[in-house]
C-alpha positions as CSV (number, residue, x, y, z in Angstrom):
1,M,-166.1,63.1,225.8
2,T,-168.9,60.8,224.4
3,G,-169.8,60.0,220.8
4,S,-172.8,62.4,220.9
5,S,-170.6,65.4,221.6
6,P,-171.0,68.3,219.1
7,P,-168.5,68.1,216.1
8,T,-166.6,71.2,217.2
9,R,-166.1,69.8,220.7
10,R,-164.6,66.7,219.2
11,V,-162.1,68.7,217.2
12,V,-161.1,70.6,220.4
13,D,-160.7,67.4,222.3
14,V,-158.5,65.9,219.6
15,V,-156.2,68.9,219.6
16,E,-156.0,69.0,223.4
17,L,-155.2,65.2,223.4
18,L,-152.3,65.8,220.9
19,A,-151.1,68.8,222.9
20,E,-151.0,66.8,226.1
21,H,-148.9,64.2,224.4
22,A,-146.6,66.7,222.6
23,G,-143.5,64.9,221.5
24,T,-145.3,61.6,221.3
25,A,-146.7,60.2,218.1
26,I,-150.3,58.9,218.4
27,R,-152.1,56.4,216.2
28,L,-155.7,56.8,215.1
29,S,-156.7,53.9,217.2
30,D,-155.3,55.7,220.3
31,I,-157.5,58.7,219.5
32,V,-160.6,56.6,219.0
33,K,-160.0,54.8,222.3
34,A,-159.1,57.9,224.4
35,L,-162.0,60.0,223.2
36,N,-164.6,57.4,222.6
37,L,-165.0,58.3,218.9
38,N,-166.0,56.0,216.1
39,Q,-163.3,55.3,213.5
40,A,-165.0,57.3,210.6
41,T,-165.4,60.4,212.8
42,A,-161.9,60.3,214.0
43,F,-160.5,59.8,210.5
44,A,-162.5,62.8,209.2
45,I,-161.3,65.1,212.0
46,M,-157.7,64.1,211.5
47,K,-157.9,64.6,207.8
48,E,-159.2,68.1,208.3
49,L,-156.5,68.9,210.8
50,V,-153.7,67.5,208.6
51,D,-155.0,69.5,205.6
52,A,-154.9,72.6,207.7
53,G,-151.4,71.9,208.8
54,W,-152.4,71.8,212.5
55,V,-151.5,68.1,212.7
56,T,-148.7,66.1,211.0
57,R,-149.2,62.5,209.8
58,D,-146.3,60.1,209.5
59,P,-147.3,57.8,206.6
60,A,-144.7,55.2,207.4
61,R,-145.7,54.8,211.1
62,K,-149.3,55.9,210.6
63,T,-149.1,58.2,213.6
64,F,-150.1,61.8,214.3
65,S,-148.5,64.7,216.1
66,I,-148.9,68.5,216.5
67,G,-148.1,70.2,213.2
68,G,-146.3,73.4,212.3
69,G,-149.6,75.3,211.6
70,L,-150.8,75.0,215.2
71,T,-147.3,75.7,216.5
72,S,-147.3,78.9,214.4
73,V,-150.6,80.0,215.9
74,A,-149.3,79.5,219.4
75,M,-146.2,81.4,218.6
76,K,-148.2,84.4,217.2
77,I,-150.2,84.4,220.5
78,G,-147.0,84.5,222.4
79,S,-145.4,87.2,220.2
80,S,-146.9,90.2,222.1
81,P,-145.4,93.7,221.8
82,S,-144.4,93.7,225.5
83,V,-142.3,90.6,225.0
84,R,-140.6,92.0,222.0
85,L,-139.8,95.2,223.9
86,A,-138.5,93.2,226.8
87,A,-136.3,91.1,224.5
88,E,-135.1,94.2,222.7
89,S,-134.2,95.9,226.0
90,A,-132.3,92.9,227.2
91,L,-130.4,92.7,223.9
92,R,-129.5,96.3,223.8
93,T,-128.1,96.1,227.3
94,A,-126.0,93.0,226.4
95,A,-124.8,94.5,223.1
96,T,-123.8,97.8,224.8
97,E,-121.9,96.1,227.5
98,T,-120.1,93.6,225.2
99,G,-119.7,95.7,222.1
100,Y,-121.0,92.9,219.9
101,A,-123.8,93.0,217.4
102,G,-127.0,91.4,218.4
103,S,-130.5,90.4,217.2
104,V,-133.9,89.3,218.4
105,A,-135.8,86.8,216.2
106,E,-139.2,85.3,216.2
107,R,-140.3,82.1,214.5
108,S,-142.9,82.5,211.7
109,G,-143.8,79.0,210.4
110,E,-140.7,77.7,208.7
111,E,-138.9,81.0,208.7
112,L,-137.1,83.1,211.3
113,L,-138.1,86.8,211.4
114,I,-135.6,89.3,212.6
115,T,-137.5,91.9,214.7
116,T,-134.5,93.8,216.2
117,F,-130.9,94.3,215.2
118,V,-128.2,96.2,217.1
119,E,-124.9,97.2,215.4
120,A,-121.6,96.3,216.9
121,S,-119.9,99.2,218.6
122,D,-116.6,98.5,216.7
123,P,-117.1,99.1,213.0
124,A,-114.5,96.4,212.3
125,Q,-116.9,93.8,213.8
126,G,-120.0,95.1,212.0
127,Q,-119.8,92.4,209.3
128,W,-123.5,91.6,209.2
129,H,-126.3,94.2,208.6
130,P,-129.7,92.5,208.4
131,A,-132.7,94.7,208.0
132,V,-135.5,94.4,210.6
133,G,-138.1,92.2,208.9
134,E,-135.5,90.1,207.1
135,R,-136.2,86.4,207.1
136,L,-134.0,83.3,207.3
137,P,-135.1,79.7,206.7
138,F,-136.0,77.8,209.8
139,A,-133.7,75.0,208.7
140,A,-130.4,73.7,210.0
141,P,-128.1,75.3,210.8
142,F,-130.3,78.3,211.5
143,G,-132.4,78.5,214.7
144,P,-131.0,75.7,216.9
145,A,-132.3,77.6,220.0
146,F,-135.8,77.2,218.6
147,A,-135.5,73.6,217.4
148,A,-133.8,72.2,220.5
149,W,-137.0,72.5,222.5
150,D,-139.3,71.2,219.8
151,P,-140.8,67.6,219.9
152,E,-138.5,64.9,218.4
153,E,-140.3,64.8,215.1
154,A,-140.1,68.5,214.6
155,R,-136.4,68.4,215.5
156,G,-135.9,65.8,212.8
157,A,-137.8,68.0,210.3
158,W,-135.5,70.9,211.1
159,I,-132.5,68.8,210.2
160,E,-134.2,67.4,207.1
161,R,-135.0,70.9,205.7
162,C,-131.3,71.6,205.4
163,G,-131.2,69.1,202.5
164,V,-127.9,67.6,203.5
165,V,-127.9,63.8,203.4
166,D,-124.4,63.3,204.9
167,E,-125.1,61.2,208.0
168,G,-122.0,62.5,209.9
169,F,-123.2,66.1,209.5
170,R,-126.8,65.1,210.5
171,G,-125.3,63.6,213.6
172,Q,-123.4,66.8,214.3
173,L,-126.7,68.8,214.0
174,A,-128.5,66.4,216.4
175,Q,-125.6,66.8,218.9
176,L,-125.9,70.6,218.5
177,L,-129.5,70.4,219.6
178,E,-128.6,68.2,222.6
179,D,-125.8,70.5,223.6
180,T,-128.2,73.5,223.3
181,L,-130.7,71.8,225.6
182,A,-128.1,71.0,228.2
183,Q,-126.5,74.5,228.2
184,G,-129.7,76.5,227.8
185,Y,-128.2,78.4,224.9
186,S,-126.8,77.7,221.5
187,V,-123.4,78.4,220.0
188,E,-123.3,78.8,216.2
189,R,-120.2,79.1,214.1
190,T,-121.6,80.6,210.9
191,S,-119.8,83.7,209.6
192,P,-121.7,86.6,208.0
193,E,-120.8,85.3,204.5
194,M,-122.1,81.9,205.5
195,V,-125.4,83.3,206.7
196,S,-125.9,84.7,203.2
197,A,-124.6,81.7,201.3
198,I,-126.3,78.8,203.0
199,P,-130.0,79.5,201.9
200,I,-128.8,79.9,198.3
201,M,-126.9,76.6,198.5
202,V,-129.9,74.8,200.0
203,R,-132.1,76.0,197.1
204,L,-129.4,74.9,194.5
205,Q,-129.1,71.5,196.2
206,A,-132.9,70.9,196.2
207,A,-133.0,71.8,192.5
208,A,-129.9,69.7,191.5
209,I,-130.5,67.8,188.2
210,S,-128.4,64.8,189.1
211,D,-127.3,62.8,192.2
212,S,-123.6,63.6,191.4
213,V,-124.4,67.4,191.4
214,R,-126.4,67.0,194.6
215,A,-123.5,65.1,196.2
216,D,-121.1,67.9,195.3
217,L,-123.3,70.6,196.7
218,D,-123.8,68.4,199.8
219,K,-120.1,68.5,200.5
220,V,-120.0,72.3,200.0
221,L,-122.9,72.8,202.3
222,V,-121.3,70.7,205.0
223,E,-118.1,72.6,204.7
224,I,-119.8,76.0,204.8
225,A,-122.1,75.1,207.7
226,N,-119.3,73.7,209.8
227,G,-117.8,77.2,210.0
228,P,-114.2,78.5,210.2
229,A,-111.6,76.2,211.9
230,S,-110.9,76.7,215.6
231,E,-107.5,77.8,216.7
232,S,-105.1,75.1,217.9
233,G,-102.7,74.9,220.8
234,S,-103.0,75.9,224.4
235,G,-105.7,78.4,225.3
236,Q,-107.7,77.2,222.3
237,R,-110.3,79.7,221.0
238,H,-113.3,78.9,218.9
239,Y,-114.9,81.0,216.2
240,V,-118.4,82.1,217.2
241,G,-121.0,83.6,214.9
242,A,-123.9,83.6,217.4
243,I,-124.7,82.8,221.0
244,T,-128.4,82.5,221.5
245,A,-130.8,82.1,224.4
246,P,-134.5,81.1,224.0
247,V,-137.5,83.0,225.4
248,F,-140.5,80.7,226.3
249,G,-144.2,81.5,226.0
250,P,-146.8,80.4,228.5
251,A,-147.4,77.1,226.7
252,G,-143.7,76.2,226.9
253,H,-142.9,76.9,223.3
254,V,-139.9,79.0,222.3
255,T,-141.3,82.2,220.9
256,H,-138.2,84.5,220.7
257,N,-134.4,84.2,220.5
258,I,-132.0,86.7,221.8
259,S,-128.6,86.6,220.1
260,L,-125.2,88.2,220.4
261,H,-123.0,88.0,217.2
262,P,-119.3,88.2,218.1
263,F,-118.0,87.0,214.7
264,T,-114.6,86.3,216.2
265,A,-112.7,83.6,218.1
266,L,-113.5,83.3,221.8
267,S,-112.3,81.2,224.7
268,A,-114.6,78.5,226.1
269,Q,-114.8,80.5,229.3
270,M,-116.0,83.7,227.5
271,I,-118.5,81.7,225.4
272,D,-120.0,80.2,228.6
273,Q,-120.1,83.6,230.3
274,L,-121.9,85.2,227.4
275,G,-124.3,82.2,227.1
276,R,-125.2,82.3,230.8
277,R,-125.7,86.0,230.6
278,L,-128.2,85.8,227.7
279,R,-129.9,82.8,229.3
280,S,-130.4,84.7,232.5
281,A,-132.0,87.6,230.7
282,A,-134.2,85.3,228.6
283,D,-135.3,83.4,231.6
284,T,-136.3,86.6,233.4
285,I,-138.6,87.4,230.4
286,S,-140.0,83.9,230.2
287,G,-140.7,83.9,234.0
288,S,-142.5,87.2,233.8
289,R,-144.8,85.7,231.2
290,S,-145.7,82.7,233.2
291,A,-146.2,84.6,236.5
């Protein structure tokens, strides 16, 4: 691109440059050099993109990266009815064969939208009854199977939005994302009661009137988010609230999550079997979209 390119073409080139370097923060000088723009033009373009939410600026490092607004647009493009139907079909098969409750979720900006919910076959396990259309905050600990494949800066923002400042807990969340990447699915320990309580606690913590109150709420949030204790002894079992696999869109972004909700203690072997099963179903859907 040259300096005489039409203004709209310059904006497109900037967005394409940032997309090509997704996960890497870029300085204004890098954009000027790569696209042969003058400093004033590049600055004006970046300001508009930042104001629109398509680009995020790190004021400390003075760098730019793809923002949530553009990611949301890409997700909406990927959220076609056929994909929803395929995810719903895969979920119903898994839920029927395991007896567990299950859900399909899409990401909508900084929220997670439940598009499908299947009740557990055993009424005793039917502890969570979200309505289709219900939303959860896209903030830790919700949605690790979305956040794990995000660029590093977006992963950090996911952790930041939970409001907890405890470094040990933040380290656990970062490790959860790494484990999710390695396994290809996430394992979450939140109980039905915790799913309801955490968003309220996050809002209370954000509105805390003093550091001491915020610190107390911080401790409660950490305890709630860590979930019920695992069983001890031989044949140790772990409480599992959700096992989730990601569905990818053509651009490589996670557009949907398929989840089973056991809400019970399971062996490591059973957790892995369920995770691999969901991952295989999700991979089949992802593969059909890129074919």
